[in-house]
GULO-363524 format. One line per field, with one value per residue (C-alpha): residue number from 1; x, y, z. Coordinates in Angstrom, 1 decimal, always signed. Example, Ala and Ser with C-alpha at 12.3 -4.5 7.8 and 13.67 -1.06 7.14 Angstrom:
// residues 2
i: (1:2)
u: (+12.3:+13.7)
v: (-4.5:-1.1)
w: (+7.8:+7.1)
***
This chain:
// residues 163
i: (1:2:3:4:5:6:7:8:9:10:11:12:13:14:15:16:17:18:19:20:21:22:23:24:25:26:27:28:29:30:31:32:33:34:35:36:37:38:39:40:41:42:43:44:45:46:47:48:49:50:51:52:53:54:55:56:57:58:59:60:61:62:63:64:65:66:67:68:69:70:71:72:73:74:75:76:77:78:79:80:81:82:83:84:85:86:87:88:89:90:91:92:93:94:95:96:97:98:99:100:101:102:103:104:105:106:107:108:109:110:111:112:113:114:115:116:117:118:119:120:121:122:123:124:125:126:127:128:129:130:131:132:133:134:135:136:137:138:139:140:141:142:143:144:145:146:147:148:149:150:151:152:153:154:155:156:157:158:159:160:161:162:163)
u: (+0.0:+1.5:+1.9:-1.0:-3.5:-2.2:-2.6:-6.2:-7.0:-5.6:-7.8:-10.9:-10.1:-9.6:-12.9:-14.7:-13.4:-14.6:-18.1:-18.0:-17.1:-19.9:-22.6:-21.3:-21.4:-25.1:-25.9:-24.2:-25.8:-22.5:-24.0:-21.4:-18.8:-20.7:-19.8:-16.1:-15.9:-16.3:-13.9:-14.9:-16.8:-18.0:-21.4:-24.0:-27.1:-30.0:-31.4:-34.1:-33.6:-36.9:-35.6:-32.3:-34.0:-36.2:-33.3:-34.9:-32.7:-34.0:-36.4:-33.6:-34.4:-31.2:-28.7:-25.8:-22.8:-20.5:-19.6:-21.2:-24.6:-24.2:-23.3:-26.5:-28.5:-27.0:-27.7:-31.3:-31.6:-30.2:-32.1:-35.0:-36.6:-38.9:-39.4:-39.9:-36.7:-35.4:-32.2:-30.6:-28.4:-26.4:-25.3:-23.0:-21.8:-18.2:-16.8:-16.4:-13.8:-15.0:-12.0:-9.0:-7.9:-5.1:-6.1:-9.8:-11.4:-14.9:-16.6:-20.0:-21.5:-25.0:-26.6:-29.5:-30.7:-32.9:-34.8:-35.8:-38.5:-39.1:-41.3:-38.4:-39.9:-37.4:-38.2:-36.2:-36.1:-34.1:-32.1:-30.0:-26.5:-23.9:-22.0:-18.9:-16.0:-13.3:-10.0:-7.0:-4.7:-2.0:-3.2:-6.8:-9.7:-12.7:-15.7:-15.7:-19.2:-21.6:-24.7:-27.2:-29.6:-32.5:-34.2:-37.6:-39.1:-41.4:-40.4:-42.4:-41.3:-39.7:-35.9:-34.6:-31.0:-28.5:-28.8)
v: (+0.0:+3.4:+6.2:+8.3:+5.5:+4.6:+8.2:+8.3:+5.0:+6.4:+9.5:+7.4:+5.4:+8.7:+10.1:+6.8:+6.7:+10.2:+9.3:+6.2:+8.3:+10.7:+7.9:+6.3:+9.6:+9.7:+6.0:+5.6:+8.8:+10.6:+13.7:+15.9:+14.3:+15.2:+18.9:+18.1:+16.3:+19.8:+22.7:+25.7:+27.4:+24.1:+23.9:+21.2:+21.3:+19.0:+20.0:+17.6:+16.5:+18.0:+21.5:+21.0:+19.5:+22.6:+25.0:+26.3:+27.9:+27.5:+25.1:+23.4:+20.9:+21.9:+24.7:+25.3:+27.4:+26.8:+24.2:+26.6:+26.2:+22.5:+22.4:+24.5:+21.8:+19.1:+21.2:+21.5:+17.8:+17.0:+19.6:+21.3:+19.1:+16.3:+13.3:+9.6:+7.5:+6.2:+4.9:+5.6:+3.3:+4.8:+2.7:+4.4:+3.3:+3.4:+6.9:+8.4:+11.2:+13.8:+16.1:+17.1:+20.7:+21.6:+20.3:+20.1:+16.8:+16.8:+13.5:+11.8:+8.6:+7.2:+6.7:+4.9:+5.8:+3.3:+4.5:+2.1:+3.5:+2.8:-0.1:-1.8:-1.3:-0.4:+1.6:+3.4:+7.0:+8.5:+7.5:+9.9:+11.1:+13.0:+15.7:+16.4:+18.9:+17.7:+19.2:+17.3:+19.3:+18.0:+14.4:+15.2:+15.0:+17.3:+18.4:+21.8:+21.1:+18.2:+18.6:+15.8:+15.3:+13.1:+11.5:+12.4:+15.5:+13.2:+11.3:+9.1:+11.2:+14.5:+14.7:+15.8:+14.5:+14.9:+12.5)
w: (+0.0:-0.9:+1.7:+0.4:+0.6:+4.1:+5.3:+3.9:+5.6:+8.9:+8.6:+8.0:+11.2:+13.2:+11.9:+12.5:+16.1:+16.7:+15.5:+17.7:+20.7:+19.8:+19.7:+22.9:+24.8:+24.1:+24.3:+27.6:+29.1:+29.3:+27.8:+29.5:+27.3:+24.1:+23.9:+24.5:+21.1:+19.5:+19.2:+21.4:+18.6:+17.0:+15.4:+15.9:+13.6:+13.0:+9.6:+8.2:+4.6:+3.4:+4.4:+2.6:-0.5:-0.7:-0.1:+3.1:+5.6:+9.2:+10.7:+12.4:+15.1:+17.0:+16.2:+18.5:+17.6:+20.5:+23.1:+25.7:+24.0:+23.9:+27.6:+28.3:+26.5:+28.6:+31.8:+30.6:+30.0:+33.4:+35.5:+33.7:+31.1:+32.2:+30.0:+30.2:+30.6:+27.4:+25.8:+22.4:+20.4:+17.5:+14.5:+12.0:+8.6:+7.5:+7.1:+3.6:+3.4:+1.0:+1.2:+3.2:+3.1:+5.5:+8.8:+8.0:+7.0:+5.4:+5.8:+5.9:+7.2:+7.5:+10.8:+12.5:+16.0:+17.8:+20.9:+23.7:+26.0:+29.7:+28.8:+26.9:+23.5:+20.8:+17.6:+14.9:+16.0:+13.1:+10.0:+8.0:+7.3:+9.2:+7.3:+9.4:+9.4:+11.7:+12.8:+14.0:+16.2:+18.5:+17.8:+18.9:+16.5:+17.2:+15.3:+13.8:+12.6:+12.7:+10.5:+11.1:+8.2:+9.2:+6.2:+7.5:+9.2:+11.2:+14.2:+16.6:+19.6:+20.2:+19.6:+23.0:+22.9:+20.1:+17.2)
***
C-alpha cells in the first residue's frame, strides 16, 4: 500500500473513532462528554432532509454554535426538562472522506438511532446522514461542525438529545 493510501485510511479510522465516541457519549448517558468532542466554537445542527432539498434555511431541530450552547443543552436535559426515561443506540456506517484541506477533514457517514422506551420497546427514531467537518490538532480529533440530516421530518417522539 502506498503512503498516500495509508494516510487516507488512517484519517478514516480517526474520523470513525470520533463518531463512535460521539454515539457512545449519548448512548451511555455521558452527555457531559458530548460537547467536549467539538472545538470551542463548534457547530451542531440537525437540519431535516426536506428543508435541505427545498433549499430552506432555518427550521432546524437543533442549532448550536458553541460548546457553551451544547453544555447548556446538557444542563437543561439534566435539571430542567422532564421526559420519560429512554435509551438511544447509535449505529453508523463506514466513514467516507469527501475532502482534506489543510487540517480540516470533510466526511460523511450514514446513521440509525434506535430508541428504547421505559417499557423496553425499541423503535427506529431516526435515520439519515452525518456531514462532518473535523479538525485534528495535537493528535486530537474534534468536530468543527456536525450537521445531522434526518431522512424524515417526522419522528415518533420529540428529539430531546443529540442524534
